[in-house]
C-alpha positions as CSV (number, residue, x, y, z in Angstrom):
1,M,-0.1,0.1,0.2
2,I,2.7,2.4,0.5
3,R,4.0,2.5,-3.1
4,D,0.0,3.9,-3.9
5,T,-0.6,7.6,-4.5
6,I,-2.7,8.8,-2.5
7,A,-4.9,12.1,-1.9
8,A,-6.7,13.7,0.7
9,I,-8.1,17.1,1.5
10,S,-5.5,18.8,3.9
11,T,-8.0,21.6,5.3
12,G,-10.9,21.7,7.3
13,M,-14.2,20.8,5.5
14,T,-15.9,24.3,6.1
15,A,-16.0,27.3,3.7
16,S,-12.7,29.4,4.0
17,G,-10.0,31.6,1.6
18,I,-8.3,28.7,0.9
19,G,-8.2,25.2,0.3
20,K,-5.4,22.5,0.1
21,V,-5.6,19.0,-1.6
22,R,-2.2,17.0,-1.0
23,L,-1.1,14.2,-3.5
24,S,1.7,11.9,-2.4
25,G,3.4,8.6,-4.0
26,D,5.1,7.5,-6.9
27,D,2.4,9.0,-9.5
28,A,1.9,12.1,-7.3
29,I,3.0,14.6,-10.3
30,E,2.2,12.3,-13.0
31,I,-1.5,12.1,-11.7
32,A,-1.2,16.0,-11.2
33,D,0.2,16.6,-15.0
34,R,-3.1,14.4,-16.2
35,I,-5.7,16.8,-14.3
36,Y,-3.8,20.3,-14.5
37,R,-3.4,22.9,-17.2
38,S,-1.1,26.2,-17.5
39,P,-2.6,29.1,-18.9
40,K,-1.2,28.4,-22.3
41,A,-1.6,24.5,-21.9
42,D,1.9,24.3,-22.9
43,K,3.6,23.0,-19.3
44,S,4.4,19.7,-17.8
45,L,5.0,19.1,-14.2
46,K,7.3,16.6,-15.0
47,N,10.3,18.8,-16.3
48,V,9.3,21.3,-13.7
49,K,12.2,21.8,-10.6
50,S,11.2,20.6,-7.2
51,H,10.1,23.0,-4.9
52,T,8.2,25.4,-7.2
53,I,4.8,27.2,-7.4
54,H,2.6,26.9,-10.9
55,Y,-0.4,28.6,-11.6
56,G,-3.5,27.2,-13.6
57,Y,-6.3,25.3,-13.6
58,I,-7.5,21.6,-12.8
59,Y,-9.5,20.2,-15.1
60,D,-11.7,17.0,-15.4
61,G,-11.6,15.8,-19.1
62,S,-12.6,19.3,-20.6
63,H,-14.2,20.5,-17.7
64,M,-12.7,23.1,-15.6
65,V,-13.1,22.6,-11.8
66,D,-11.3,25.3,-10.6
67,E,-8.7,28.1,-10.8
68,V,-5.3,26.7,-8.9
69,L,-1.9,27.1,-7.7
70,L,0.4,23.7,-7.5
71,L,3.1,23.0,-5.5
72,I,5.5,20.4,-6.7
73,M,8.4,18.7,-3.8
74,K,10.3,16.1,-5.0
75,A,11.3,12.8,-3.2
76,P,13.2,12.7,-1.0
77,N,12.9,16.3,-0.1
78,S,9.5,16.2,0.8
79,Y,7.3,15.3,4.1
80,T,6.4,12.0,3.3
81,R,9.8,11.6,1.2
82,E,8.0,11.1,-1.5
83,D,7.1,13.2,-4.6
84,V,4.3,15.3,-3.0
85,V,1.9,18.0,-4.8
86,E,-0.3,20.3,-3.0
87,I,-2.9,22.1,-4.8
88,D,-3.9,25.3,-3.5
89,C,-7.7,25.7,-4.4
90,H,-10.6,27.9,-3.4
91,G,-11.6,27.5,0.1
92,G,-15.3,26.1,-0.9
93,V,-16.1,22.2,0.7
94,V,-17.8,21.2,-2.8
95,V,-14.6,22.8,-4.7
96,M,-12.3,20.9,-2.6
97,K,-14.2,17.6,-2.7
98,K,-14.6,17.9,-6.5
99,I,-10.5,18.4,-7.1
100,L,-9.8,15.5,-4.7
101,E,-12.5,13.0,-6.6
102,T,-10.8,14.5,-9.7
103,A,-7.4,13.3,-8.4
104,I,-8.8,9.9,-7.2
105,K,-10.5,9.2,-10.7
106,Y,-7.1,10.3,-12.4
107,G,-5.2,7.6,-10.1
108,A,-4.9,8.5,-6.9
109,R,-6.6,6.8,-3.7
110,P,-8.4,8.0,-0.9
111,A,-5.7,8.4,1.7
112,E,-6.0,6.6,5.1
113,P,-6.4,9.6,8.3
114,G,-3.0,10.0,9.1
115,E,-1.5,8.7,6.0
116,F,0.7,11.4,5.3
117,T,2.5,11.0,8.5
118,K,2.4,7.4,8.6
119,R,4.7,7.4,5.3
120,A,6.9,9.4,6.8
121,F,7.6,7.6,10.2
122,L,7.7,4.4,7.3
123,N,10.3,6.1,5.2
124,G,12.9,7.4,8.3
125,R,12.3,11.0,7.9
126,I,10.6,11.0,11.4
127,D,10.7,8.7,14.6
128,L,7.3,7.6,16.2
129,S,7.8,9.7,18.8
130,Q,7.7,12.8,16.5
131,A,5.1,11.5,14.0
132,E,3.0,11.4,18.0
133,A,4.3,15.0,18.7
134,V,2.5,15.9,15.0
135,I,-0.7,15.4,16.6
136,D,-0.1,17.0,19.9
137,I,0.9,20.1,17.8
138,I,-2.8,20.5,16.1
139,N,-4.6,19.3,19.4
140,S,-2.6,22.2,21.1
141,R,-5.0,24.0,23.8
142,N,-2.2,26.4,25.3
143,E,1.2,28.3,24.0
144,Y,2.6,25.9,26.8
145,A,1.5,22.6,25.3
146,L,2.6,23.7,22.0
147,N,6.0,24.5,22.9
148,S,6.4,21.2,24.4
149,S,5.1,19.2,21.5
150,M,7.8,21.3,19.2
151,H,10.6,20.3,21.6
152,Q,9.4,16.6,20.6
153,L,9.4,17.2,17.6
154,R,12.5,18.9,16.7
155,G,13.7,15.3,18.5
156,N,14.8,16.3,21.7
157,L,13.0,13.2,23.0
158,L,14.4,11.1,20.3
159,N,17.7,11.9,21.1
160,E,17.8,11.2,25.0
161,I,16.2,8.2,24.0
162,K,18.9,7.0,21.4
163,E,21.7,8.3,23.5
164,I,20.4,5.8,26.5
165,R,19.6,3.2,23.7
166,K,23.6,3.1,22.7
167,D,25.0,2.8,26.2
168,I,22.7,0.0,26.6
169,I,23.4,-1.9,23.5
170,G,27.4,-0.7,23.7
171,S,27.2,-2.7,27.4
172,I,25.5,-5.5,25.8
173,A,28.0,-6.1,22.6
174,F,30.8,-5.7,25.3
175,I,29.3,-8.7,27.5
176,E,28.6,-10.8,24.4
177,A,31.8,-10.4,22.9
178,A,33.4,-11.0,26.9
179,L,31.6,-14.2,27.1
180,D,32.8,-15.2,23.4
181,D,36.0,-14.2,23.6
182,P,37.0,-15.1,27.9
183,E,40.8,-15.2,27.0
184,H,41.2,-11.8,25.8
185,M,38.7,-9.7,27.0
186,D,38.7,-9.2,30.8
187,M,35.9,-8.9,32.5
188,D,37.2,-8.7,36.4
189,H,35.5,-6.3,37.9
190,Y,33.0,-5.1,34.9
191,G,30.0,-5.3,37.2
192,E,31.2,-1.9,39.0
193,T,31.8,-0.2,36.0
194,L,28.1,-1.7,34.4
195,E,26.7,-0.8,37.8
196,K,27.7,3.2,37.6
197,Q,26.7,2.7,33.8
198,V,22.9,1.7,34.5
199,N,22.4,4.1,37.3
200,E,23.5,7.2,35.3
201,N,20.9,5.8,33.3
202,I,18.2,5.0,35.4
203,A,18.2,8.5,36.7
204,K,17.6,9.4,33.4
205,L,14.8,7.8,32.8
206,D,13.4,8.6,36.1
207,R,13.2,12.4,34.8
208,L,11.5,11.3,32.1
209,Q,9.3,9.5,34.3
210,N,8.7,12.3,36.5
211,S,8.1,14.6,34.0
212,Y,4.9,12.8,32.8
213,N,2.5,14.4,35.4
214,D,3.3,17.9,34.1
215,G,3.1,17.1,30.4
216,R,0.1,15.3,31.3
217,L,-1.6,18.9,32.9
218,L,0.3,20.4,30.0
219,K,-1.6,18.4,27.2
220,E,-4.7,18.1,29.1
221,G,-4.9,20.7,31.1
222,I,-5.1,21.0,35.2
223,K,-8.6,19.1,35.8
224,T,-10.1,22.1,38.7
225,V,-13.2,21.5,40.6
226,I,-14.9,24.3,42.7
227,L,-16.2,23.4,46.1
228,G,-18.2,25.1,48.7
229,K,-21.4,26.0,50.4
230,P,-24.4,27.4,48.3
231,N,-23.8,30.9,47.9
232,A,-20.2,31.2,48.3
233,G,-19.3,32.4,45.2
234,K,-18.3,29.4,43.1
235,S,-20.1,29.8,40.3
236,S,-19.2,33.7,40.2
237,L,-15.4,32.4,40.0
238,L,-16.8,30.7,37.0
239,N,-18.0,33.4,35.5
240,Y,-15.2,35.3,35.9
241,L,-12.6,32.7,35.0
242,S,-14.2,32.1,31.5
243,G,-15.3,35.5,30.8
244,E,-18.7,34.7,30.2
245,E,-22.1,34.3,32.7
246,R,-21.8,30.6,32.0
247,A,-23.5,29.8,35.3
248,I,-26.4,31.4,37.1
249,V,-25.9,33.8,40.1
250,T,-28.9,34.5,42.5
251,D,-29.0,34.9,46.2
252,I,-31.3,31.9,46.2
253,A,-29.2,28.7,48.0
254,G,-28.6,25.5,45.7
255,T,-29.0,27.2,42.7
256,T,-26.5,25.2,40.8
257,R,-27.8,21.7,40.9
258,D,-25.7,19.9,38.0
259,I,-21.9,19.5,36.8
260,L,-20.6,23.0,34.6
261,E,-17.6,22.4,33.0
262,E,-15.5,25.4,31.3
263,T,-11.6,25.4,29.7
264,V,-9.9,28.4,30.8
265,Q,-6.5,29.5,30.6
266,V,-4.9,30.8,33.6
267,R,-1.4,32.9,32.3
268,G,-1.2,30.8,30.2
269,I,-2.2,27.3,32.1
270,L,-5.5,25.5,31.0
271,L,-7.9,24.9,33.5
272,N,-10.6,22.3,32.8
273,V,-12.6,23.9,35.8
274,I,-15.6,22.2,36.7
275,D,-18.4,24.4,39.3
276,T,-20.5,21.9,41.0
277,A,-23.4,22.0,43.5
278,G,-22.9,23.8,47.0
279,I,-22.0,21.0,49.8
280,R,-24.6,20.9,52.1
281,D,-27.4,18.8,54.2
282,T,-30.7,18.9,52.0
283,N,-33.2,16.7,51.6
284,D,-33.9,17.7,47.7
285,T,-33.7,14.8,45.4
286,V,-32.1,16.3,42.4
287,E,-29.7,18.9,44.6
288,K,-28.4,15.7,47.1
289,I,-27.7,14.1,43.8
290,G,-25.3,17.4,42.5
291,V,-23.6,17.0,46.1
292,E,-22.6,13.6,45.4
293,K,-21.4,14.4,42.0
294,A,-19.1,17.2,43.4
295,K,-17.6,14.7,46.2
296,N,-16.4,12.6,43.2
297,Y,-15.2,15.4,40.7
298,A,-13.0,16.2,43.9
299,E,-12.0,13.0,44.2
300,E,-10.9,12.7,40.7
301,S,-9.6,15.9,40.5
302,D,-5.6,17.9,40.0
303,L,-7.0,21.0,42.0
304,I,-9.8,22.1,44.4
305,I,-10.6,25.5,44.7
306,Y,-12.3,25.5,47.7
307,V,-14.6,28.8,48.1
308,V,-15.0,29.9,51.3
309,D,-18.1,32.8,51.9
310,G,-16.4,34.9,54.5
311,S,-19.7,36.8,55.3
312,T,-21.1,33.6,57.3
313,S,-19.5,31.6,59.8
314,L,-17.8,28.0,59.6
315,D,-20.7,25.2,59.7
316,E,-20.6,21.7,59.4
317,N,-20.7,22.0,55.6
318,D,-17.6,23.8,55.5
319,F,-16.5,21.3,58.3
320,E,-17.3,18.4,55.8
321,I,-15.5,20.1,53.2
322,L,-12.3,20.7,55.1
323,E,-12.6,17.3,56.1
324,L,-12.7,16.6,52.0
325,I,-9.7,18.4,50.6
326,Q,-7.2,17.5,53.6
327,N,-5.4,15.2,51.5
328,R,-5.6,17.2,48.3
329,K,-4.0,19.7,46.3
330,T,-6.1,22.5,47.6
331,I,-6.3,26.4,47.3
332,I,-9.1,28.0,49.5
333,L,-10.6,31.3,48.5
334,L,-11.9,33.5,51.6
335,N,-14.4,35.5,49.5
336,K,-16.5,38.5,50.3
337,V,-14.0,40.0,51.6
338,D,-15.5,43.4,50.5
339,L,-18.4,42.6,53.6
340,N,-17.6,42.1,57.2
341,L,-16.0,38.8,57.4
342,E,-17.5,36.4,60.0
343,T,-14.6,33.9,59.2
344,T,-11.3,35.8,59.3
345,R,-8.2,34.1,57.7
346,S,-6.9,33.1,61.2
347,A,-10.0,31.2,61.9
348,L,-9.0,29.2,58.7
349,E,-5.7,28.4,59.4
350,E,-6.7,26.4,62.5
351,K,-8.2,24.3,60.2
352,T,-6.1,23.8,57.3
353,K,-2.4,23.9,56.0
354,H,-3.6,24.8,52.5
355,P,-3.1,28.3,51.1
356,I,-5.4,31.0,51.7
357,V,-6.3,33.9,49.2
358,E,-8.5,36.9,50.6
359,V,-10.6,37.9,47.2
360,S,-13.6,39.0,46.1
361,V,-14.8,38.0,43.3
362,K,-17.8,40.7,41.9
363,D,-14.7,43.0,42.8
364,R,-12.1,41.1,41.7
365,Q,-10.1,41.8,44.5
366,G,-6.7,39.3,45.2
367,M,-7.6,37.6,41.9
368,D,-3.9,38.0,40.7
369,D,-2.5,36.1,44.0
370,F,-4.9,33.5,43.2
371,Y,-3.0,32.7,39.8
372,Q,0.3,33.2,40.9
373,W,-0.8,29.7,43.7
374,I,-1.6,28.1,40.4
375,E,1.3,28.9,38.9
376,T,3.0,27.8,42.2
377,M,1.3,24.7,43.0
378,F,1.9,23.3,39.3
379,F,5.5,22.9,37.2
380,Q,7.6,23.4,40.1
381,G,6.6,27.0,40.5
382,K,7.6,27.9,36.6
383,L,7.6,26.5,32.5
384,D,11.0,26.2,30.9
385,F,11.3,25.4,28.1
386,N,15.1,25.6,26.9
387,D,15.7,22.2,27.4
388,Q,13.1,20.6,29.2
389,I,11.5,17.2,28.1
390,Y,8.1,16.5,28.9
391,I,6.2,13.2,28.4
392,T,2.9,13.4,28.1
393,N,2.2,10.0,26.6
394,I,1.1,7.2,28.4
395,R,2.2,4.6,25.8
396,H,5.9,6.3,26.4
397,K,5.7,6.5,30.3
398,T,4.4,3.1,30.0
399,A,7.9,2.2,28.0
400,V,10.2,4.3,30.5
401,S,9.0,2.5,33.2
402,E,9.3,-1.2,32.1
403,A,13.2,0.0,31.0
404,V,13.2,1.4,34.4
405,E,12.6,-1.6,36.5
406,S,15.0,-4.0,33.5
407,L,17.8,-2.1,34.7
408,K,17.0,-2.2,38.2
409,M,17.3,-5.8,37.3
410,V,20.5,-5.5,35.9
411,I,20.9,-3.6,39.4
412,Q,20.3,-6.7,41.4
413,S,22.3,-9.1,39.5
414,I,25.4,-7.5,40.2
415,K,24.7,-7.3,43.5
416,D,23.9,-10.8,43.8
417,G,27.0,-11.6,41.9
418,M,25.1,-13.6,38.6
419,P,26.5,-14.6,35.6
420,E,27.2,-11.8,33.4
421,D,24.8,-13.1,31.1
422,F,22.0,-12.6,33.0
423,F,23.2,-8.5,32.6
424,S,22.1,-9.3,29.1
425,I,18.5,-9.9,29.1
426,D,17.8,-7.5,31.4
427,L,19.6,-5.2,29.4
428,M,18.0,-5.9,26.1
429,N,14.7,-6.2,27.4
430,A,15.6,-2.3,28.6
431,Y,16.4,-1.7,25.2
432,E,13.5,-3.1,23.4
433,S,11.4,-0.9,25.7
434,L,12.8,2.2,24.6
435,G,12.9,1.2,21.1
436,T,8.8,1.0,21.6
437,I,9.0,4.9,21.9
438,I,10.9,6.0,18.9
439,G,9.3,2.7,17.0
440,E,12.3,0.6,16.5
441,S,10.5,-2.0,18.5
442,V,6.8,-1.7,17.7
443,G,4.3,-4.1,15.8
444,E,2.0,-3.4,12.4
445,D,-1.1,-3.2,15.3
446,L,0.4,-0.4,17.0
447,V,1.6,1.7,14.8
448,N,-2.3,1.5,12.8
449,T,-3.6,2.4,16.0
450,I,-1.7,5.4,17.0
451,F,-2.1,7.2,12.9
452,S,-5.8,6.1,13.4
453,D,-6.3,9.1,15.4
454,F,-4.7,11.5,13.2
455,C,-7.0,13.6,11.2
456,M,-7.7,13.1,7.4
457,G,-5.0,14.4,5.1
458,K,-2.0,14.7,7.7
């Protein structure tokens, strides 16, 4: 199938100024020649230079389809390392579909989801981690996630993994050679040397493992749950963060009964905010369900924002919430500081060790301090992309974890005085596990699964 010439619409299927239809494969230029005509009908695309643009028209037989620009990129200097033709046309859905149908009629076949990037991987232009970075770039929801994905696309993770694998395979080669030729290769005290090398690689892999949680939060956002009693100001906080009236705000307790969700950015950090029903004892069946949902969401959250109504005294509902958040990452907002306070900061400090920020959501007081606490609590208080490598993919984390376990078994075998061939087995397991990240030790089913998540035309 990789020898077929494929075609797909690479821009969104909505009306826009420009559309793009992409072809890739051995016959891409020949197929384009069959449907393209220059203004004077005197140009053959087979004879043009690579990376040149050509004005003209797309024809289906004698019928003109559209006025276009064609970009010609000849192998191997293209995204897929194959001959690639990109047809820039008018961005109407009908015209893009018609150009695609015409390309297929004259010899191409419809591309599968992600097949262009899959060919870039299979043809050796990028490794599997870089291919996965492509879809992460497309799906980036904030600047930090984009920067992290760009680092991976540039090969930062690839280079780190290749360096560790090179070190591991070097150790394996030495052990195997020494076992084959013990008269000329001395392995006395080699265990000490190997132990040092393996521990250094474990330290590198541990750093990658530890980056996963931050990487996940960069990519997916921080799951943030707002808790508090009814009328504490939870819905007002959601409205403020989202910049619109997402939640109904009234003086009537229990207005919010179901879950409201909104994605917002706080200083570039993505928050997936969930506004919950006010936690209190109630006989209302619907409200009671909402309260239980609030508690369940709190258990699954990355961050809890506990909004305290400073104009009222703490009661049994507050004490229940304080118990609920005891071991959770939490910021407490002491709200309504513009009013006479019945609950003071010192009263809260006696009940909890969580950070407390005095705010008035209505008057926008104290919100900068609140934002600062979010920055402090995540990403070690800062986000630095100069050299930082973040793992954002659970598949990568699993592979790194498996490699670490195998290397730890090598250390244990050294300490137990096991024969050197035992070292090779676990070293090779680590080598193979890391190979799955960059695509050197993966099966076809996994590759197909990864690229099936891509959009059509990429």
